[in-house]
C-alpha positions, -999 to +999 in steps of 0.1 A: +553-055+153+566-019+150+545+006+132+557+027+103+535+056+115+542+086+137+550+079+174+519+074+196+509+097+222+524+089+256+489+081+270+480+056+241+473+020+251+487-010+231+466-032+209+475-065+220+452-085+196+481-092+173+494-116+200+461-136+197+467-140+161+504-152+167+490-176+193+468-191+165+497-200+145+515-216+175+484-237+183+482-248+147+520-256+143+521-275+176+492-296+166+504-303+130+538-313+141+525-339+163+501-353+137+526-351+110+553-368+127+529-395+141+520-403+105+555-409+092+562-444+081+590-463+099+621-459+079+611-428+059+641-407+068+636-383+040+602-374+054+617-374+089+643-348+078+618-325+065+597-323+096+628-323+118+638-291+101+603-277+106+605-285+142+637-266+146+621-236+130+591-239+153+614-242+182+634-210+172+603-190+166+586-199+200+619-195+219+624-162+205+588-151+212+590-162+248+624-147+254+609-114+242+581-117+269+607-126+296+629-096+288+602-070+279+569-079+292+572-095+327+597-069+341+576-038+335+545-054+345+558-067+378+571-032+385+536-017+382+511-043+394+505-055+431+476-079+434+481-092+398+518-099+406+509-136+409+496-137+375+528-125+360+548-150+381+525-177+368+533-167+332+570-170+340+565-204+356+546-215+326+574-204+302+599-226+322+574-256+318+572-251+281+609-248+277+612-281+295+588-298+273+607-285+243+639-298+256+625-332+260+613-329+224+645-316+211+664-344+230+642-371+212+645-355+177+680-367+166+674-403+171+642-403+151+655-380+124+684-405+118+665-437+116+628-428+114+624-457+137+589-465+152+601-464+188+619-432+183+590-417+165+566-427+194+589-411+220+590-378+200+553-378+196+547-383+233+571-354+240+553-332+215+519-342+228+530-331+263+544-298+249+512-288+231+490-294+261+512-272+283+515-247+256+479-243+249+472-241+287+496-212+288+482-194+256+447-196+269+458-182+304+479-155+287+451-142+265+423-143+290+442-128+319+477-114+309+469-092+278+442-071+294+467-064+322+493-054+295+468-030+279+463-012+311+498-010+322+522-008+293+528+020+268+527+014+230+566+017+229+569-009+256+546-034+240+564-027+206+595-039+222+584-075+220+582-072+181+615-054+180+631-081+201+619-108+178+631-090+147+666-085+163+670-120+175+658-140+144+679-147+117+667-124+089+661-153+063+636-167+087+615-137+092+593-140+062+585-177+071+574-165+105+553-137+091+536-163+069+529-185+099+509-156+114+492-144+084+479-179+076+454-176+106+447-138+102+413-127+089+412-099+063+412-071+088+440-086+108+460-093+077+456-058+065+468-044+100+498-066+102+509-060+067+500-023+070+524-019+099+555-031+078+576-006+058+567-005+021+598-024+010+591-052+035+554-056+022+566-058-013+592-084-004+564-104+014+543-104-017+570-110-044+592-134-023+579-143+011+544-155+001+553-177-027+583-193-006+561-198+024+534-216+003+560-239-012+574-248+022+541-254+037+531-278+009+564-298+014+560-299+051+523-309+051+518-329+020+554-339+012+551-319-021+582-304-036 
């Protein structure tokens, strides 16, 4: 996420911990999607519609996040590392595997959304279970092995290009929701840092509009409340 402060010194190293907080949100939502969809009663198309819409939001956020890494993280790292190049190539391959599991879930979604049928639900749940297993393996690997590499080899500006990409490729009405997904897992220090990097108007928009809207949407997704 882009900072509002003055440009950092050329030799400054990026703080990649915010990526860990983002990953916590992805772990949570991939788990909840599987659990919530598995609990939908056969024939409850209204509930299926709510969760199908949430899956599409999750799909968009994760896809844009990974495309940012594909475009702005792997290329500069591959240009600067030697023995660790296999690690970067492994990250690329894992992204392809995750995309394949998302495609299978996306293909199974319309049939279940339309009918809330038991067989259609179980097919979708199986696809989401596979997706989460592949995703978590990738997130663990990235945090343990790739983020330290990025801290050593990337500039702050290059690292911030990931956040810039997400902001540019995500529909503006969705951005506050994705911010809420991240802040939900953040502790006090992490939350203050993430919000502190936003311009003042964006912080005010979060408190006045974003946070209440996120809480309402989460209640509807997780509890069926309106």
